[in-house]
C-alpha positions as CSV (number, residue, x, y, z in Angstrom):
1,M,0.0,0.0,0.0
2,S,1.3,3.4,-0.9
3,G,0.4,6.9,0.2
4,T,-2.5,8.3,2.2
5,N,-5.0,7.0,-0.3
6,G,-3.8,3.4,0.1
7,I,-3.1,2.8,-3.6
8,A,-2.1,-0.7,-4.3
9,G,0.8,-0.9,-6.7
10,A,1.5,-4.2,-8.5
11,A,-0.2,-6.5,-6.0
12,D,-2.6,-9.1,-7.3
13,A,-4.3,-9.2,-3.9
14,T,-4.5,-6.9,-0.9
15,L,-5.4,-7.8,2.6
16,V,-5.9,-4.9,5.0
17,L,-6.6,-5.4,8.7
18,K,-8.3,-2.4,10.3
19,R,-9.0,-2.0,14.0
20,A,-9.6,0.9,16.4
21,R,-6.7,1.9,18.6
22,G,-6.7,-0.2,21.8
23,Q,-9.3,-2.6,20.5
24,A,-8.7,-6.4,20.2
25,D,-11.2,-6.9,17.4
26,G,-10.5,-6.0,13.8
27,I,-11.9,-6.3,10.3
28,L,-9.8,-8.0,7.5
29,H,-10.6,-6.6,4.1
30,V,-9.6,-8.8,1.2
31,T,-9.6,-7.7,-2.4
32,G,-7.7,-8.5,-5.6
33,R,-7.7,-9.9,-9.1
34,D,-8.0,-13.6,-8.4
35,V,-9.8,-13.5,-5.0
36,D,-13.4,-12.9,-4.0
37,E,-13.8,-9.5,-2.3
38,A,-14.7,-10.1,1.4
39,E,-14.6,-8.8,4.9
40,Y,-13.9,-11.0,8.0
41,A,-14.3,-10.2,11.7
42,L,-11.2,-11.1,13.6
43,Q,-10.2,-11.1,17.3
44,F,-6.7,-10.8,18.6
45,Q,-5.7,-13.6,21.1
46,A,-3.0,-12.0,23.2
47,A,-2.0,-15.4,24.8
48,S,-1.1,-17.0,21.5
49,G,-0.2,-13.8,19.6
50,A,-2.6,-14.8,16.8
51,W,-5.8,-13.5,15.2
52,Q,-8.9,-15.7,15.3
53,M,-11.9,-15.4,12.9
54,L,-15.2,-14.7,14.6
55,D,-18.4,-16.5,13.6
56,G,-21.1,-14.7,11.6
57,P,-21.1,-11.7,9.3
58,V,-18.9,-8.6,9.9
59,T,-21.9,-6.4,10.7
60,D,-22.7,-8.6,13.7
61,H,-19.4,-7.6,15.3
62,T,-19.5,-3.9,14.4
63,I,-22.8,-2.9,15.9
64,G,-23.5,-1.7,19.4
65,D,-24.7,-3.8,22.3
66,T,-28.4,-2.8,22.1
67,R,-28.6,-3.5,18.4
68,A,-26.8,-6.8,18.8
69,A,-29.2,-7.9,21.6
70,I,-32.2,-6.9,19.5
71,L,-30.8,-8.7,16.4
72,R,-30.1,-11.9,18.3
73,H,-33.6,-11.9,19.7
74,V,-35.3,-11.2,16.4
75,R,-33.2,-13.9,14.7
76,A,-34.3,-16.4,17.3
77,N,-38.0,-15.1,17.3
78,P,-38.9,-13.8,13.8
79,G,-42.0,-11.7,13.8
80,A,-41.2,-10.2,17.2
81,R,-42.7,-6.8,18.1
82,P,-40.9,-4.2,20.2
83,K,-43.0,-5.1,23.3
84,D,-42.0,-8.8,22.9
85,I,-38.3,-7.8,22.7
86,V,-38.7,-5.7,25.9
87,A,-40.3,-8.6,27.6
88,A,-37.5,-10.9,26.7
89,L,-34.8,-8.3,27.4
90,P,-35.9,-6.4,30.5
91,Q,-32.5,-4.6,30.8
92,L,-33.5,-2.5,27.7
93,D,-35.8,0.5,27.8
94,A,-39.1,0.1,25.9
95,E,-38.8,3.5,24.1
96,N,-35.2,2.8,23.2
97,V,-36.1,-0.6,21.8
98,R,-38.9,1.0,19.6
99,R,-36.5,3.7,18.3
100,T,-33.7,1.2,17.7
101,C,-35.9,-1.3,15.9
102,S,-37.1,1.5,13.6
103,R,-33.5,2.7,12.9
104,M,-32.4,-0.9,12.3
105,A,-35.2,-1.3,9.7
106,A,-34.1,1.9,8.1
107,D,-30.5,0.7,8.1
108,G,-31.4,-2.6,6.5
109,Q,-30.6,-4.8,9.5
110,L,-34.3,-5.7,10.1
111,T,-37.4,-5.9,8.0
112,K,-40.7,-4.6,9.3
113,D,-44.1,-5.8,8.1
114,G,-47.4,-3.8,8.1
115,A,-48.4,-5.2,11.5
116,G,-45.3,-3.8,13.2
117,R,-43.5,-7.2,13.5
118,Y,-39.7,-7.3,12.8
119,Y,-37.8,-10.0,10.9
120,P,-34.1,-10.5,10.4
121,D,-33.1,-9.1,7.0
122,T,-31.4,-12.2,5.4
123,E,-29.6,-10.0,2.8
124,T,-27.5,-8.3,5.4
125,R,-26.7,-11.7,7.0
126,T,-25.3,-13.4,3.9
127,E,-21.7,-13.0,2.9
128,G,-21.0,-11.6,-0.6
129,T,-24.0,-9.2,-0.4
130,R,-24.0,-6.7,-3.2
131,G,-24.2,-3.0,-2.4
132,V,-22.2,-0.8,0.0
133,S,-20.1,-2.5,2.7
134,Q,-21.3,-1.6,6.2
135,V,-17.7,-1.5,7.4
136,S,-15.7,0.2,4.7
137,D,-18.4,2.2,2.8
138,C,-16.8,0.8,-0.4
139,P,-19.1,-0.3,-3.2
140,S,-19.2,-4.1,-3.9
141,P,-18.7,-5.1,-7.5
142,S,-21.7,-5.9,-9.6
143,P,-21.7,-9.1,-11.7
144,D,-22.0,-7.1,-14.9
145,L,-18.7,-5.4,-14.3
146,R,-17.0,-8.8,-14.8
147,K,-18.2,-9.1,-18.4
148,Q,-16.6,-6.1,-20.0
149,V,-15.7,-6.3,-23.7
150,G,-12.2,-7.6,-24.3
151,Q,-11.6,-8.7,-20.7
152,P,-11.4,-12.3,-19.4
153,E,-14.4,-13.1,-17.2
154,S,-12.4,-14.8,-14.4
155,G,-9.7,-12.2,-14.0
156,L,-11.6,-9.1,-13.1
157,S,-12.8,-7.7,-9.8
158,C,-13.5,-4.2,-8.6
């Protein structure tokens, strides 16, 4: 990587590990010509001096405690209403749960039906989701970019 813009020179693949100062968790960003673009949540194990991959999608490890608790409950109980979530998680304030559920629906982490029930949004839980990365704000490549005229199909990625 070179310069403040992080321009990759002649590398076929680039792996960037980002973490906040003083934090043991980080996000590994993988991109390149012959690899699938992906992001992985990692945790540093000080005892062994190694990084360990965390289970689940990256977004599960980058959201706050309240959102994480709500998301876990809704995944276990699809169709939950905010009052059901408050009943199951009494440590959370009812008004805060209502606002957070609404914000999570707006952010694409949950889906809300007409009756006010919330469901996990499966698109945000699957790896390789198209759109903008929740972690890096970088656009994911669309499949049609791989089929440009005069370019080999398997060798291109954004």
